[in-house]
C-alpha positions as CSV (number, residue, x, y, z in Angstrom):
1,R,0.0,0.1,0.2
2,I,2.8,2.5,0.9
3,L,4.6,1.5,-2.5
4,I,1.7,2.5,-4.6
5,S,1.4,6.1,-2.8
6,L,5.1,6.5,-4.0
7,I,4.4,5.6,-8.2
8,I,1.0,7.7,-7.6
9,P,0.5,9.7,-4.4
10,K,-3.2,10.1,-3.3
11,K,-2.5,14.1,-3.3
12,P,-0.1,16.5,-5.1
13,N,2.9,16.2,-3.1
14,I,4.8,19.1,-5.0
15,G,7.9,18.5,-2.4
16,Y,8.5,14.4,-3.2
17,F,8.1,15.5,-6.8
18,T,10.7,17.9,-6.9
19,N,12.8,15.9,-4.9
20,Q,13.2,13.3,-7.2
21,I,14.0,16.1,-10.2
22,I,16.7,17.4,-8.4
23,E,18.5,14.5,-6.9
24,L,18.4,12.9,-10.1
25,S,20.0,16.0,-11.5
26,K,22.5,16.2,-9.1
27,I,23.5,12.2,-10.2
28,N,23.6,13.4,-13.5
29,E,25.9,16.5,-13.0
30,L,23.0,18.5,-14.2
31,T,22.6,22.0,-12.7
32,I,19.2,23.2,-12.2
33,D,18.0,26.9,-12.3
34,N,14.6,28.4,-12.2
35,L,12.7,25.3,-10.9
36,S,8.6,26.0,-10.9
37,T,5.7,24.1,-10.6
38,T,1.8,24.2,-11.3
39,I,-0.9,21.7,-9.9
40,N,-2.8,21.4,-13.0
41,P,-6.8,21.0,-13.1
42,L,-7.8,17.5,-12.0
43,T,-9.0,15.1,-14.8
44,P,-12.4,13.6,-13.7
45,S,-12.6,9.9,-13.7
46,K,-15.6,8.6,-16.1
47,I,-15.6,5.5,-14.4
48,N,-17.2,5.8,-10.7
49,S,-14.9,3.1,-8.8
50,V,-11.8,4.9,-10.5
51,Y,-10.1,7.7,-9.1
52,N,-10.0,11.3,-10.9
53,L,-6.0,12.2,-11.8
54,G,-4.7,14.9,-11.0
55,S,-1.0,16.6,-12.6
56,I,1.9,18.6,-11.4
57,T,4.1,19.9,-14.0
58,A,7.6,21.2,-13.1
59,N,9.5,23.7,-15.7
60,F,13.1,24.4,-15.4
61,R,16.5,25.0,-17.2
62,A,19.4,22.7,-16.4
63,E,23.0,23.2,-17.7
64,G,25.4,19.9,-18.3
65,D,26.7,17.3,-20.9
66,Y,25.0,15.2,-23.3
67,S,25.8,12.2,-21.4
68,G,24.5,13.6,-18.4
69,L,21.2,14.5,-19.9
70,K,20.9,11.2,-21.6
71,S,21.1,9.4,-18.1
72,F,18.6,11.7,-16.7
73,V,16.1,11.0,-19.0
74,K,16.8,7.2,-18.4
75,Q,16.1,7.4,-14.9
76,I,13.1,9.9,-15.1
77,K,11.4,7.1,-17.1
78,E,12.4,4.0,-14.5
79,N,11.9,6.2,-11.4
80,M,9.3,4.6,-9.4
81,L,6.9,8.3,-9.3
82,I,5.5,7.8,-12.6
83,M,6.7,11.4,-14.5
84,D,6.2,12.0,-18.0
85,I,9.0,14.5,-19.8
86,S,6.5,16.6,-21.9
87,T,9.2,19.3,-23.2
88,L,13.0,18.7,-23.9
89,N,14.5,21.4,-25.9
90,I,18.1,21.5,-26.2
91,G,20.6,24.7,-26.5
92,H,23.5,26.7,-25.6
93,S,24.8,27.1,-21.9
94,N,24.5,30.2,-20.2
95,V,28.2,29.7,-18.9
96,K,30.3,30.4,-21.7
97,K,33.9,29.0,-21.2
98,E,32.7,25.7,-20.4
99,Q,31.5,22.7,-22.6
100,K,28.2,22.3,-21.8
101,L,24.6,22.6,-23.1
102,G,21.2,23.9,-21.9
103,F,18.1,22.6,-21.5
104,N,14.5,23.4,-21.1
105,I,12.9,21.0,-19.4
106,E,9.1,20.3,-18.4
107,I,8.0,17.1,-16.7
108,T,4.7,15.8,-15.8
109,S,3.8,14.0,-12.7
110,Y,0.5,12.5,-11.5
111,Y,-1.5,11.7,-8.5
112,Q,-5.0,10.4,-7.7
113,V,-8.1,11.7,-5.6
114,K,-11.0,10.6,-4.6
């Protein structure tokens, strides 16, 4: 029962969601800047026995190398918490002297509500 609540929480848990993103970024040597979150409107279930679905979206800019990004994406996909990468744009880093890339990323996570 506890394990299921880590996969799809029963309420919006912004701290748990953002902690997953921050820790995976650190592991993959990505630097995060300007992380913001939004709780999106509920998606009502059409079946009475199924909970309504809520979502939280995180938008942020990250910097690092391409291999770090690839590993980050893989770990987001394999993470216990259900998360989707909705947007991923790759560009230049704001740090001119280092050979890093800049990434604009949007990730959505989900929760259930009775």
